[in-house]
C-alpha positions as CSV (number, residue, x, y, z in Angstrom):
1,M,159.5,6.7,-62.7
2,S,160.7,3.4,-61.3
3,F,158.5,0.3,-60.3
4,N,159.8,-2.8,-58.2
5,I,156.9,-5.0,-57.6
6,T,157.9,-8.7,-55.9
7,Q,155.9,-11.3,-54.8
8,T,157.2,-14.3,-52.6
9,P,154.6,-16.8,-51.2
10,I,155.6,-17.6,-47.3
11,F,154.1,-20.6,-45.8
12,G,150.9,-21.0,-48.3
13,T,150.0,-16.9,-48.0
14,S,151.2,-14.7,-50.0
15,S,153.5,-11.6,-49.0
16,S,153.8,-9.0,-51.4
17,S,156.4,-5.4,-51.6
18,I,155.8,-2.6,-54.1
19,S,157.4,0.4,-54.0
20,I,156.3,3.1,-56.7
21,G,159.2,5.9,-56.9
22,T,159.7,9.1,-58.8
23,S,163.1,11.0,-59.2
24,S,161.6,13.4,-56.0
25,G,161.3,10.2,-54.0
26,I,159.3,7.2,-52.8
27,I,155.6,7.8,-53.0
28,S,154.1,4.5,-51.2
29,T,156.0,1.3,-50.4
30,M,153.7,-1.7,-49.5
31,T,154.4,-5.1,-47.5
32,G,152.4,-7.6,-46.6
33,H,149.3,-5.6,-45.7
34,N,151.2,-2.3,-44.2
35,L,151.4,0.2,-46.5
36,T,153.4,3.5,-46.2
37,I,152.6,6.9,-48.3
38,G,155.2,9.6,-48.1
39,V,156.3,11.9,-50.6
40,T,159.9,13.5,-50.4
41,S,160.4,16.9,-51.7
42,Y,163.7,18.6,-53.3
43,T,164.8,21.6,-54.6
44,R,167.2,22.3,-57.1
45,K,168.9,25.8,-57.0
46,F,169.5,28.2,-60.1
47,H,171.2,31.2,-60.4
48,V,168.8,33.5,-62.3
49,L,169.5,37.1,-63.0
50,G,171.9,37.7,-60.2
51,E,170.1,36.1,-57.6
52,D,169.7,32.3,-56.2
53,F,166.4,30.7,-56.7
54,D,165.0,27.3,-55.4
55,L,162.7,25.4,-57.1
56,S,160.8,22.7,-56.2
57,D,161.8,19.4,-57.8
58,N,158.3,18.3,-58.6
59,Y,158.1,19.7,-62.0
60,G,161.2,17.1,-62.5
61,F,164.5,18.0,-64.5
62,D,164.2,19.4,-67.7
63,S,168.0,20.4,-69.4
64,N,166.0,22.9,-71.3
65,L,165.2,24.5,-68.2
66,V,169.1,25.3,-67.8
67,V,169.6,26.2,-70.9
68,I,166.8,28.8,-71.2
69,I,168.0,30.5,-67.7
70,S,171.6,30.2,-68.9
71,T,170.6,32.2,-72.1
72,L,168.3,34.7,-70.1
73,N,171.3,35.9,-68.0
74,V,172.9,36.6,-70.8
75,L,170.2,38.6,-73.1
76,G,168.0,39.5,-70.0
77,R,164.2,41.2,-71.4
78,P,164.4,40.7,-75.1
79,F,165.4,36.7,-74.7
80,W,161.5,36.7,-72.0
81,E,160.3,38.6,-74.3
82,E,160.7,36.0,-76.9
83,L,160.0,33.4,-74.9
84,K,156.3,35.1,-74.0
85,K,155.5,35.0,-77.8
86,Q,156.8,31.6,-78.1
87,N,154.4,29.9,-75.5
88,V,157.3,28.3,-73.4
89,Y,156.0,26.3,-70.4
90,L,158.1,27.0,-67.1
91,P,156.9,26.3,-63.5
92,D,154.6,29.6,-62.5
93,E,156.8,30.1,-59.2
94,L,159.8,30.6,-61.7
95,K,157.9,32.9,-64.4
96,D,156.7,35.1,-61.5
97,F,160.2,35.8,-60.1
98,I,162.1,36.3,-63.4
99,E,159.1,39.1,-64.1
100,E,160.1,40.6,-60.8
101,R,163.6,40.3,-61.2
102,L,163.3,42.1,-64.6
103,V,161.5,44.7,-63.0
104,I,164.3,45.9,-60.3
105,L,166.8,45.6,-63.1
106,D,165.0,47.6,-65.1
107,R,164.4,50.2,-62.7
108,D,168.1,49.7,-61.4
109,V,169.1,50.9,-64.8
110,K,167.0,53.9,-65.1
111,I,168.6,55.0,-61.9
112,N,171.8,54.5,-62.9
113,S,171.3,56.5,-65.8
114,I,169.4,59.4,-64.2
115,I,172.7,59.7,-61.2
116,K,175.3,59.4,-64.0
117,D,173.8,62.3,-65.7
């Protein structure tokens, strides 16, 4: 989080400018008596278990998340089960997506094994 606070007197009055920002954008700006509030939201795109997934930047950037997703893509369900045992925090929308993708992948493996026989 970054803060930028300045105060400069002008003709006997004071004028201040305050900006509060995060990695996802400016939250508020105040100049004199005018207050502007806005939130800019960004998304990050990840490739999870063969499909692209957009995660909103409200969670901030965690480099561990990149390692977790990369390892999950290689190791699959056993790694996911181990993560759940260790109570690793992931955003709910990502957890739901991973669970859904694992069900689909498991189903595809079962279908392929039946068709080949």
